[in-house]
C-alpha positions as CSV (number, residue, x, y, z in Angstrom):
1,M,12.4,25.7,-38.7
2,T,9.4,24.3,-36.9
3,R,9.4,24.7,-33.1
4,R,9.4,21.0,-32.3
5,W,11.6,19.5,-29.6
6,P,14.5,17.4,-31.0
7,D,14.9,13.9,-29.7
8,L,17.5,13.7,-26.9
9,A,19.0,10.6,-28.5
10,V,19.9,12.6,-31.6
11,L,21.6,15.2,-29.5
12,E,23.6,12.4,-27.9
13,L,24.6,11.3,-31.4
14,L,25.8,14.8,-32.3
15,I,27.9,14.9,-29.2
16,G,29.1,11.4,-29.8
17,V,30.4,12.4,-33.3
18,D,32.2,15.3,-31.7
19,D,33.8,13.0,-29.1
20,Q,34.4,9.9,-31.2
21,G,35.1,11.3,-34.7
22,S,32.7,8.8,-36.2
23,L,29.0,8.4,-36.6
24,S,29.2,4.6,-36.3
25,A,31.1,4.9,-33.0
26,A,28.6,7.5,-31.7
27,A,25.7,5.2,-32.7
28,R,27.2,2.3,-30.7
29,R,27.6,4.6,-27.7
30,V,23.9,5.5,-27.6
31,G,22.8,1.9,-28.6
32,M,21.4,2.9,-32.0
33,A,21.8,1.0,-35.3
34,Q,24.0,2.8,-37.8
35,P,21.2,3.2,-40.5
36,N,18.9,4.7,-37.9
37,A,21.6,7.0,-36.6
38,S,22.3,8.3,-40.1
39,R,18.6,8.9,-40.8
40,A,18.3,10.7,-37.4
41,I,21.2,13.1,-38.2
42,K,19.8,13.8,-41.7
43,D,16.4,14.6,-40.2
44,L,18.0,16.9,-37.7
45,E,19.9,18.7,-40.5
46,R,16.6,19.2,-42.4
47,R,14.9,20.6,-39.3
48,F,17.8,22.9,-38.5
49,G,18.3,23.8,-42.1
50,T,22.0,23.4,-42.1
51,P,24.6,20.6,-42.5
52,L,25.8,19.3,-39.2
53,L,28.3,16.5,-40.3
54,R,31.1,16.5,-42.7
55,R,31.3,12.8,-43.9
56,H,34.6,11.3,-45.2
57,P,35.9,7.7,-45.7
58,R,37.4,7.4,-42.3
59,G,34.5,8.8,-40.3
60,A,32.7,12.0,-39.8
61,T,33.4,15.4,-38.2
62,L,31.1,18.2,-37.2
63,T,30.7,21.3,-39.4
64,P,31.2,24.7,-37.8
65,H,27.4,24.8,-37.3
66,G,27.4,21.3,-36.0
67,T,30.1,22.2,-33.5
68,V,28.0,25.2,-32.2
69,L,24.9,23.0,-31.9
70,A,26.9,20.2,-30.1
71,H,28.0,22.7,-27.5
72,W,24.4,23.6,-26.8
73,A,23.4,20.0,-26.9
74,R,25.9,19.2,-24.1
75,R,24.2,21.9,-22.0
76,V,20.7,20.5,-22.7
77,L,21.7,17.0,-21.8
78,A,23.5,18.1,-18.7
79,E,20.3,19.9,-17.5
80,T,18.3,16.9,-18.5
81,T,20.5,14.7,-16.4
82,Q,20.0,17.0,-13.4
83,L,16.3,16.9,-14.0
84,L,16.3,13.1,-13.9
85,E,18.5,13.1,-10.7
86,V,16.1,15.5,-9.0
87,A,13.2,13.3,-10.0
88,Q,15.0,10.2,-8.7
89,S,15.7,11.9,-5.4
90,L,12.1,13.0,-5.0
91,Q,11.0,9.4,-5.7
92,S,13.4,8.1,-3.1
93,E,12.3,10.7,-0.6
94,R,8.7,9.7,-1.2
95,S,9.4,6.0,-0.9
96,A,11.1,6.6,2.4
97,T,8.1,8.3,3.9
98,L,4.8,6.6,4.7
99,T,1.7,8.5,5.7
100,V,-0.9,6.3,7.3
101,G,-4.5,7.1,8.1
102,S,-6.3,5.1,10.7
103,S,-9.7,4.9,12.4
104,M,-9.5,5.4,16.1
105,T,-10.2,1.9,17.2
106,V,-7.5,0.5,14.9
107,A,-5.1,3.3,15.9
108,E,-5.5,2.7,19.6
109,H,-5.4,-1.1,19.7
110,L,-3.8,-2.5,16.6
111,M,-1.7,0.1,14.9
112,P,1.1,0.3,17.5
113,R,1.8,-3.4,17.0
114,W,1.7,-3.1,13.2
115,L,3.9,0.0,13.0
116,G,6.4,-1.6,15.4
117,A,6.7,-4.6,13.1
118,L,7.1,-2.4,10.1
119,R,9.9,-0.5,11.9
120,G,11.7,-3.7,12.5
121,V,11.5,-4.6,8.8
122,L,12.0,-1.1,7.3
123,P,13.9,1.0,9.9
124,E,14.7,3.7,7.3
125,V,11.1,4.6,6.6
126,N,9.7,7.7,8.2
127,I,6.1,7.0,9.4
128,H,3.4,9.6,9.9
129,L,0.1,8.4,11.5
130,Q,-3.1,10.4,11.2
131,V,-6.0,9.3,13.3
132,H,-9.6,10.1,12.3
133,N,-13.0,8.3,12.0
134,S,-13.4,5.9,9.1
135,V,-15.1,8.3,6.7
136,R,-12.4,10.9,7.1
137,V,-9.6,8.4,6.7
138,A,-11.1,7.3,3.3
139,E,-11.3,10.9,2.2
140,L,-7.6,11.5,3.0
141,V,-6.6,8.4,1.1
142,L,-8.8,9.4,-1.9
143,D,-7.2,12.9,-2.0
144,G,-3.6,11.5,-1.7
145,T,-2.9,12.9,1.7
146,C,-2.4,9.3,3.1
147,D,-0.7,6.5,1.3
148,V,-2.9,3.9,2.9
149,G,-5.8,3.9,5.4
150,F,-7.3,1.5,7.9
151,V,-11.1,1.7,8.4
152,E,-13.9,-0.1,10.2
153,S,-16.8,0.9,7.9
154,P,-19.0,-1.8,6.4
155,T,-18.4,-0.4,2.9
156,V,-15.5,1.1,1.0
157,P,-15.9,4.3,-1.1
158,S,-15.8,4.0,-4.9
159,G,-12.3,4.7,-6.2
160,L,-10.4,2.8,-3.5
161,H,-9.1,-0.7,-3.4
162,S,-9.3,-2.6,-0.1
163,S,-8.2,-5.7,1.7
164,T,-9.4,-7.2,4.9
165,V,-6.5,-7.2,7.4
166,A,-8.4,-8.1,10.6
167,R,-11.8,-8.9,12.0
168,D,-13.5,-7.9,15.3
169,R,-16.9,-7.8,16.8
170,L,-19.0,-5.1,18.4
171,V,-20.6,-6.0,21.7
172,V,-23.1,-4.1,23.9
173,V,-21.5,-3.3,27.2
174,A,-22.9,-1.7,30.4
175,A,-21.7,-1.1,34.0
176,P,-22.4,-3.9,36.4
177,S,-25.0,-1.7,38.1
178,H,-27.1,-1.4,34.9
179,P,-30.4,-3.5,35.0
180,W,-29.3,-5.3,31.8
181,A,-26.2,-6.6,33.6
182,R,-28.4,-8.5,36.0
183,R,-30.8,-10.0,33.5
184,R,-31.0,-13.7,33.1
185,T,-32.5,-13.5,29.7
186,P,-30.9,-11.9,26.6
187,V,-32.0,-8.4,25.6
188,T,-34.0,-8.4,22.4
189,I,-32.9,-6.4,19.3
190,S,-36.1,-4.3,19.6
191,E,-35.3,-3.4,23.2
192,L,-31.8,-2.4,22.2
193,A,-33.1,-0.2,19.4
194,A,-35.6,1.5,21.7
195,T,-32.9,2.3,24.3
196,R,-30.9,5.5,24.3
197,L,-27.2,4.6,23.9
198,V,-23.8,6.3,24.3
199,V,-22.6,6.4,20.7
200,R,-19.7,7.6,18.5
201,E,-20.1,10.5,16.1
202,P,-21.5,10.0,12.5
203,G,-18.7,8.8,10.2
204,S,-17.3,6.4,12.7
205,G,-17.1,2.8,11.6
206,T,-18.4,1.7,15.0
207,R,-21.4,4.0,14.7
208,T,-22.2,2.9,11.1
209,T,-22.0,-0.8,12.0
210,L,-24.5,-0.4,14.8
211,D,-26.8,1.9,12.9
212,R,-26.9,-0.6,10.0
213,A,-27.7,-3.5,12.3
214,L,-30.7,-1.5,13.8
215,Q,-31.8,0.3,10.7
216,E,-35.2,-1.4,10.6
217,Y,-36.2,0.0,13.9
218,E,-37.3,3.4,15.0
219,R,-34.7,4.7,17.4
220,P,-34.5,7.5,20.0
221,A,-31.8,10.2,20.1
222,P,-28.5,9.1,21.7
223,L,-27.8,9.6,25.3
224,L,-24.4,11.0,24.4
225,E,-22.5,11.3,21.1
226,L,-18.7,11.2,21.7
227,A,-15.7,11.3,19.4
228,S,-13.5,8.5,20.8
229,A,-13.9,5.0,22.2
230,A,-12.0,6.0,25.3
231,A,-14.6,8.7,26.1
232,I,-17.5,6.2,25.5
233,R,-15.8,3.6,27.7
234,T,-15.4,6.1,30.5
235,S,-19.1,7.1,30.2
236,V,-20.2,3.5,30.4
237,L,-18.0,2.8,33.3
238,D,-19.5,5.8,35.1
239,G,-23.0,4.3,34.6
240,V,-24.2,6.8,32.0
241,G,-25.7,4.1,29.9
242,P,-24.9,1.1,27.6
243,A,-22.9,1.4,24.4
244,G,-21.9,-0.8,21.4
245,M,-18.1,-1.0,21.4
246,S,-15.4,-3.1,19.7
247,T,-14.2,-6.0,21.7
248,L,-10.7,-4.5,21.2
249,A,-11.7,-1.5,23.2
250,V,-13.3,-3.2,26.2
251,A,-11.2,-6.4,26.6
252,D,-9.4,-5.4,29.8
253,Q,-12.5,-4.0,31.4
254,V,-14.6,-7.1,30.6
255,A,-11.8,-9.3,31.9
256,S,-11.7,-7.4,35.2
257,G,-15.4,-7.3,35.6
258,A,-15.6,-3.5,35.4
259,L,-17.9,-3.8,32.3
260,K,-20.4,-6.5,31.5
261,I,-21.2,-7.7,28.0
262,I,-24.9,-7.7,27.4
263,Q,-26.3,-10.6,25.4
264,I,-28.5,-9.4,22.6
265,D,-30.7,-12.1,21.1
266,G,-30.1,-12.6,17.4
267,L,-27.7,-9.6,16.9
268,D,-24.5,-10.3,15.0
269,L,-22.1,-7.4,15.0
270,R,-19.0,-9.0,13.5
271,R,-17.1,-6.8,11.1
272,E,-14.1,-6.6,8.9
273,L,-11.3,-4.1,9.4
274,R,-9.9,-3.1,6.0
275,A,-6.9,-1.4,4.5
276,V,-7.8,1.0,1.7
277,W,-5.7,2.6,-0.9
278,R,-5.8,4.3,-4.3
279,P,-5.1,2.4,-7.6
280,P,-3.3,0.5,-8.8
281,R,-4.8,-2.7,-7.3
282,Q,-1.4,-4.1,-6.3
283,L,-0.1,-2.1,-3.3
284,T,3.7,-2.1,-3.1
285,G,6.5,-0.4,-1.1
286,P,6.2,0.4,2.6
287,A,2.4,0.7,2.4
288,G,2.1,-2.8,1.0
289,E,4.5,-4.2,3.6
290,L,2.4,-2.6,6.4
291,V,-0.8,-4.3,5.1
292,T,1.0,-7.6,4.9
293,L,2.3,-7.3,8.4
294,A,-1.2,-6.3,9.7
295,R,-2.7,-9.4,8.2
296,R,0.0,-11.7,9.7
297,S,-0.2,-10.0,13.1
298,H,-4.0,-10.4,13.4
299,Q,-3.7,-14.1,12.6
300,R,-1.7,-14.5,15.8
301,A,-3.7,-12.1,18.0
302,D,-5.9,-13.0,20.9
303,V,-9.6,-12.3,20.4
304,I,-12.2,-11.7,23.1
305,T,-15.5,-13.5,22.6
306,P,-19.0,-11.9,23.3
307,E,-19.0,-14.0,26.5
308,G,-15.8,-12.3,27.7
309,R,-13.6,-15.3,27.0
310,T,-10.2,-14.7,25.4
311,V,-9.2,-17.2,22.6
312,R,-6.4,-17.4,20.1
């Protein structure tokens, strides 16, 4: 006898004959045509090297060997049923848990609103939020640690699908005491590139956006390199120096006059905020619902312009 696994449907047939006293009745129970059921039993008899059914005009009964094998078939199917139930429970547990990776700007200023909306729609989902810079978020999505990520980077790594969920703009800000805050003419891009700035760490979407915009210029080392928008904002408020920051991160300070937006002649720092995920392309379940809610939420959000005005 070759060591090849028998088809589970054939084992169901064998049990069905034991229960129903008929091969045709057993075939109906498993949804198999009578000729196919007969061929399947004969194939099983050849493989096991022993007759399993005793056929007679009114039906079929199991041979002694068939009865022994039917007993073990019941155990195999019972264990298989448990396997499927465990797999189903694991799938349900997975679908009820959502792990989200988010860049820091998105996590601080947009994610609370998005997750609150998701909680209202799917209250049974357990949500775990991991906050990192954009490069690290993409890595966590790629390796399966996070179900979906939200990044600020201008590009998306190969192997990930993406969708724009929001847009914002970087602006250069400085304390009111900074000479640029009192200028009547815009600062030029070359002046900005030649100035030491307070910046985020490499891997940050904000840092990458600014570096790309100034990549044609030779630049000095940063004044400070900090790991969060909050730390940069505090440094700029304290007069350490200017910085390029998301309008999301400085809206309140600009509105109150604590920070001034510096006009940079010819510099466009608009960017897209994206959701990223692994294949397949169609994102479903809680992760897909979160992305949809994020898009809808941003369409209704207020946006601060480079001049400090708030518009809808």
